[in-house]
C-alpha positions as CSV (number, residue, x, y, z in Angstrom):
1,M,73.6,105.6,75.3
2,L,76.4,103.8,76.7
3,L,75.8,105.3,79.8
4,A,71.8,104.6,80.0
5,L,72.6,100.8,81.2
6,P,75.1,101.6,83.9
7,L,73.0,104.6,85.1
8,S,69.8,103.0,85.0
9,F,71.5,100.2,87.5
10,F,72.7,102.6,90.0
11,I,69.2,104.5,90.1
12,I,67.3,101.1,90.8
13,F,69.3,99.2,93.0
14,R,71.7,101.7,94.4
15,Y,69.6,105.3,95.1
16,G,66.1,103.4,94.5
17,S,66.4,100.7,97.0
18,M,67.5,103.9,99.8
19,Y,63.9,104.2,100.8
20,G,64.6,101.1,102.9
21,V,66.7,102.8,105.6
22,I,63.8,104.0,106.8
23,I,63.2,100.2,108.3
24,A,65.9,102.1,110.9
25,F,63.6,104.4,112.3
26,K,60.1,101.8,112.7
27,E,59.2,98.6,114.3
28,Y,59.1,96.7,110.8
29,N,56.7,93.6,110.8
30,I,57.4,91.9,107.5
31,F,53.5,91.2,107.1
32,Q,52.5,95.2,107.3
33,G,55.9,95.9,105.1
34,V,57.9,98.9,104.9
35,M,55.0,102.1,105.2
36,K,52.2,100.6,107.6
37,S,55.4,99.9,110.5
38,P,54.6,101.7,113.5
39,W,57.5,104.3,113.9
40,S,60.0,103.9,116.5
41,G,62.4,106.6,116.4
42,L,65.7,106.1,118.0
43,D,64.9,103.6,120.0
44,T,66.4,100.9,118.2
45,F,69.9,102.4,117.9
46,R,70.0,102.6,121.7
47,Q,69.0,99.3,121.9
48,I,71.8,98.3,119.5
49,F,74.4,100.9,121.6
50,A,73.5,99.2,124.6
51,M,74.8,95.4,123.4
52,D,78.0,94.1,124.0
53,N,78.5,92.3,120.7
54,F,77.7,95.4,118.9
55,W,80.9,96.9,120.4
56,N,82.7,93.3,120.1
57,S,81.9,93.7,116.4
58,L,83.0,97.3,116.3
59,K,86.0,97.0,117.2
60,N,87.0,93.8,115.4
61,T,86.1,95.4,111.9
62,F,88.0,98.5,113.1
63,L,91.3,96.1,113.9
64,L,90.9,94.0,111.0
65,N,90.0,97.1,108.6
66,F,93.0,99.3,110.3
67,L,95.4,96.0,109.8
68,D,94.5,95.2,106.3
69,L,95.2,98.6,105.3
70,I,99.2,98.4,106.8
71,V,99.4,95.0,105.5
72,S,97.2,94.6,102.4
73,F,97.2,98.0,100.8
74,P,101.2,98.3,99.9
75,A,100.8,94.9,98.5
76,P,99.7,96.0,95.3
77,I,101.7,98.7,95.3
78,L,105.3,96.8,95.5
79,L,103.9,93.9,92.7
80,A,103.0,96.8,90.7
81,L,106.4,97.9,90.7
82,N,107.9,94.3,90.3
83,L,106.0,93.6,87.6
84,N,106.7,97.2,85.9
85,E,110.9,96.2,85.8
86,L,110.1,92.3,84.4
87,R,111.7,92.8,80.8
88,L,110.2,89.3,79.2
89,S,107.2,89.9,78.0
90,L,106.0,86.4,78.4
91,F,106.8,85.7,81.7
92,K,105.8,89.2,82.7
93,R,102.2,88.0,81.7
94,F,102.1,84.5,82.6
95,A,102.9,86.0,86.1
96,Q,100.0,88.9,86.6
97,T,97.8,86.0,85.2
98,V,98.7,83.6,88.4
99,L,98.6,87.1,90.6
100,Y,94.9,87.7,89.1
101,L,94.0,84.1,89.6
102,P,92.7,84.3,93.5
103,H,90.3,87.1,92.9
104,F,88.0,85.1,90.6
105,I,87.7,82.0,93.3
106,S,85.1,82.5,95.6
107,W,85.8,83.0,99.0
108,V,83.9,79.5,99.5
109,I,86.6,77.7,97.9
110,I,89.3,79.6,99.1
111,G,87.9,78.6,102.7
112,G,88.0,75.1,101.6
113,I,91.4,75.4,100.5
114,V,92.4,77.5,103.9
115,Y,91.1,74.4,106.4
116,Q,92.6,72.0,104.1
117,V,96.6,73.7,104.3
118,F,96.3,75.5,107.5
119,A,94.2,73.2,109.7
120,T,95.5,71.8,113.3
121,N,95.0,68.0,112.8
122,N,95.0,67.0,109.4
123,G,96.4,70.3,107.6
124,F,98.8,70.1,104.7
125,L,101.4,72.6,106.7
126,N,101.2,70.8,110.1
127,E,101.6,67.8,109.1
128,M,104.9,68.5,107.2
129,L,105.9,70.4,110.7
130,G,104.5,67.4,112.2
131,A,106.8,65.2,109.9
132,L,110.1,67.8,110.8
133,G,109.4,67.3,114.4
134,I,107.7,70.2,115.4
135,G,104.1,70.3,116.8
136,P,100.6,71.9,115.2
137,I,100.5,75.5,115.1
138,P,96.4,76.2,115.3
139,F,96.5,78.6,112.6
140,L,92.6,78.8,112.5
141,T,91.5,78.4,116.2
142,N,93.7,80.5,117.9
143,P,93.2,84.2,117.9
144,G,96.9,85.6,117.7
145,T,97.3,82.7,114.6
146,W,93.9,83.2,113.1
147,L,94.8,87.2,112.5
148,I,97.9,86.6,110.8
149,T,96.4,83.7,108.6
150,Y,93.4,85.7,108.1
151,L,95.6,89.1,107.0
152,L,97.9,86.5,104.9
153,V,95.3,84.7,102.8
154,G,93.6,88.1,101.9
155,V,96.6,89.4,100.9
156,W,96.9,86.2,98.3
157,Q,93.6,86.7,97.3
158,S,93.7,90.8,96.7
159,A,96.8,91.7,95.6
160,G,97.2,90.4,92.2
161,W,94.0,91.6,91.2
162,G,94.9,95.3,92.7
163,T,97.8,95.9,91.2
164,I,95.9,96.4,87.3
165,I,95.1,99.5,89.0
166,Y,98.7,100.5,89.5
167,L,100.1,99.4,86.4
168,A,97.7,101.0,84.2
169,A,99.3,104.6,85.8
170,I,102.5,103.6,85.3
171,T,101.5,103.1,81.5
172,S,100.7,106.8,82.0
173,I,104.5,108.1,83.1
174,N,106.4,109.6,80.2
175,P,108.9,106.4,79.1
176,E,111.2,109.7,78.3
177,L,111.4,110.3,81.7
178,Y,112.9,107.1,82.5
179,E,115.3,107.1,79.3
180,A,116.7,110.5,80.7
181,A,117.3,109.1,83.9
182,A,119.1,106.1,82.6
183,M,121.6,108.7,80.3
184,D,122.3,110.2,83.8
185,G,123.3,106.7,85.2
186,A,120.4,106.5,87.6
187,T,119.8,102.4,88.5
188,R,116.4,100.9,88.7
189,I,116.2,101.6,92.0
190,R,116.4,104.9,91.6
191,R,114.1,105.2,88.6
192,M,111.4,103.7,90.6
193,W,111.8,105.9,93.5
194,N,112.5,109.1,91.9
195,I,110.2,108.9,88.3
196,T,107.5,105.4,88.9
197,L,106.6,106.4,92.7
198,P,105.9,109.7,91.9
199,G,104.0,109.3,89.2
200,I,101.8,107.0,90.5
201,A,101.4,109.1,94.2
202,P,97.9,110.5,93.4
203,T,96.7,107.1,92.1
204,I,98.1,106.0,95.9
205,I,96.5,109.0,97.8
206,L,93.3,108.5,95.7
207,M,93.3,104.3,96.4
208,L,94.1,105.4,99.9
209,I,91.4,107.7,100.7
210,I,88.8,104.9,99.7
211,K,90.5,102.5,101.3
212,V,90.2,104.6,104.8
213,G,86.7,105.5,104.2
214,D,85.8,101.9,104.0
215,I,87.6,101.6,107.6
216,V,83.9,100.5,108.8
217,Q,82.7,98.1,106.3
218,I,83.9,95.4,106.2
219,G,83.1,92.0,103.6
220,F,80.9,89.2,104.6
221,D,82.3,86.6,103.1
222,R,85.8,86.0,104.3
223,P,85.5,86.6,107.9
224,Y,82.6,84.3,108.0
225,V,84.1,81.7,105.9
226,L,87.9,81.9,107.9
227,G,86.1,82.3,110.7
228,N,84.9,79.5,113.4
229,A,83.3,79.3,117.2
230,S,87.1,78.9,118.7
231,V,87.6,82.7,117.3
232,G,84.7,84.0,117.4
233,D,85.7,87.0,119.8
234,T,87.9,88.3,116.9
235,S,86.2,87.0,113.5
236,R,82.7,88.7,114.4
237,V,82.5,91.3,112.6
238,L,79.7,94.2,111.8
239,S,78.6,92.3,108.5
240,T,78.3,89.1,109.8
241,F,76.5,90.3,112.9
242,V,73.8,92.1,110.1
243,Y,73.7,88.7,109.3
244,Q,72.9,87.2,112.5
245,L,70.5,90.0,113.5
246,G,68.4,90.0,109.9
247,M,68.3,86.6,108.5
248,T,69.0,84.2,111.8
249,S,67.3,86.5,114.5
250,G,64.6,88.4,112.0
251,Q,65.4,91.7,113.8
252,F,65.4,93.3,110.2
253,S,64.7,97.0,111.5
254,M,68.1,96.3,114.0
255,A,69.7,95.1,111.4
256,A,69.1,98.0,109.2
257,A,70.4,100.4,111.6
258,V,73.6,98.9,112.1
259,G,73.9,99.5,108.3
260,L,73.1,102.7,108.5
261,F,75.5,103.5,111.3
262,Q,78.3,101.7,109.6
263,S,77.4,104.7,106.1
264,V,77.2,107.5,108.1
265,V,80.6,106.8,109.8
266,G,82.1,105.5,106.7
267,L,81.2,108.8,105.2
268,V,82.6,110.4,107.6
269,F,85.7,108.8,107.5
270,L,85.7,109.4,103.9
271,F,85.9,113.4,104.4
272,G,88.0,113.2,106.6
273,A,90.8,111.3,105.0
274,N,89.9,113.6,101.6
275,A,90.6,116.6,104.3
276,L,94.0,115.3,105.4
277,A,95.2,114.1,102.0
278,R,93.9,117.8,100.2
279,R,95.9,119.3,103.7
280,W,99.5,117.2,103.4
281,T,99.8,116.6,99.6
282,G,97.6,119.0,98.0
283,R,95.5,116.0,96.3
284,G,92.1,114.5,97.3
285,I,89.3,113.0,95.2
286,F,87.5,116.4,95.2
């Protein structure tokens, strides 16, 4: 009975909606419906692969996700290790609450905050730099500085929430190991390196495999809200490309084809990352 509701959710909204994938192989007409629209075979995919915007969006998706993997993935691990070393429980709970809060803020609100802080003309940070005699820095209009801003804002928004998984994994480590290491004279750094990190290694590998599997998937909110016309060649990703095709241009078949392409490539990356993890570490998801 407890499983009935979540199972119903996945059956209806995850598996039940998969029939819509056939739109990618049809000349979909909203008035004819999914089943009555004429078949087009692989013509839609050929049109997509001939578009320069598709390849630019795919390149940006890989680039942003790869950099996110390098910058954002270690952040919650480091935070969890440091939070675990805090001894004052009141301060520890306060720090955790402050770190978790950004996760619950909408990207629309975060986008407004980012523009208030990093805008070139009237942003808070550039006004402070101007008072110090330093020229304005185009945080949001130069592709290079926009990319750095994009990554740092992502770390700020997600790192605190990601620590929950690693803190839960740390609590499963036998405390007697720490006691024995302390009696042998091991410092906190030694205990962290030789006990905590190996103890949460399976969790790290699991999260890394999932992250690599999602390297071709990217959320819509973050690049859409933080992007602008000045950095369009850098901020345009597959999710915003699908939005442009489906919602702006009404090319639903092409939008579905891009979505299917993302899913297939993501599945390949997931199996590949799992195989490599099992080969190198002996652990994997399956």
